[in-house]
N, C-alpha and C positions, 0 to 999 in steps of 0.2 A: 504494499500500499504506499502510496505517495501522498504527501500532504502539501497543499499550496502554501507557499512561504509568502510573508509580507502581508500588507493590508490591501493589496490590489484586488478590487472587486472584478468579477467576471465581465467581459465586454457586454454581454446581453443585459446584465443588471445595470451597468453604466448607461446604456442606451435607453432602458426602460425608465430609469430615473430622470434622464434628460427629457424624455418625451413626456413624462408626468409633470415635470417642472414647467415645460412649455405649455402643456394644457392648463395648468394653474394660472400661469401668466396670461394666456389668452382669455380664460374665464374672468379673471380679475379685470382685464382691459375692457371686455364686453360689458360687464356690470358697471364699471366706472363711467364708460361713455354713455351707456343708457341712462344711468342715474343723473349724470351731468345734464343730459338733454331735457330731463323733465323736471329737475329741481330749479326753483326760482332764484334769481340772484339775491344775495343778502346785501345789506347796506355797505358792508366792507368791500365787496366785490364790485358794486357800482362805483365806489371811489376809485378802485384799481382800474376799472375800465375807463373811467374819465381821465385818469392820469396817463394810462398807457396808450390811449388812441390819439395822442397828439401827432402832429405832422412829421416830426423829426426826432431822432435820437438826441440831438443836442438840446432840443426843447424839453425832452423828457429828463434829461440830466439836470437841466437848469431848474425845472420844477421840483425835483427831488432834493436838490441841494438848498433851495431857498424857501420854499413854501410847500413841503410835502403834504398831500392830501391822504396818501396811503403810506403807512410806515413799514412796508414790507422791504426786505433787503433789495439793494439795487440790481443785483443779478437777476432776480425774479422779474423786476420790472423791465429789464432789457429783453428777457426771453418773451415776456407777455407782449411787449411792444412789437417784437419781430413776428410773433404769431398774428397779431392784429394787422400787421402790414401784409401778411400772406393770406390770411383767411377773412379779413375784414373785422370790424369791431363787433364780434359776436360772442356769445356765451362759450362756444366751442374753443375759439381762440384764447379766450381768457382763462379757461381751466385746462388747457392742453399742457402747459408746463408743469403744473402740479401733478396731473395724472401721469405724464412721463416720468417725473421725479419718483412717484410711488412705485411705478413699475421697475424703475432702475434700482430702487431700495430693495425690492423683492428679489431681483436678480443677485444683488450683492449679498443679501442675507442668505440665499441658497448656496452660493459658492463659499462664503466664509463658513457657514455651518457644515457644509460637506467636508471641508478639510478638517474641522475640529471634531465633529460627532458622527460623520457618516452620511450616506445619501438618504436614509429614511428620515433621520432627524432634519436633515436639510429641507426635505419636502414639507415637513410639519411646520418648520420654522418659517418657510416661505409663505405657506398658506395662512399662517396665524394672523399677520397684519390685515389681510384681506377679510378675515372673519370677524375682527373686532370692530 
């Protein structure tokens, strides 16, 4: 009898884990985009939309430096401004950077947890933020 050495999982197990992670990510994206489409804008989001739909990036930076309406980090405003330029001043454009950031967080949690605790724990850890 021979025993497998090391912590290497079989290739089929790794592929199954990656497929499950991709399915969790796609399900999270589908739910997030659907929920985003039906949820009304909050007052804070209206302020962000008002700030980020200005005509230029220079004007956006000027607003944020001198009389900010919305107090989110500048990188968020730059990303939301870029999305409003591409998709127009819509709810989708406003919420897209946040949704993409959440999906990126799930991917990072998956890979980080997989290294520390293994593939099954990584799937649970990846799904947990979407379930809360």
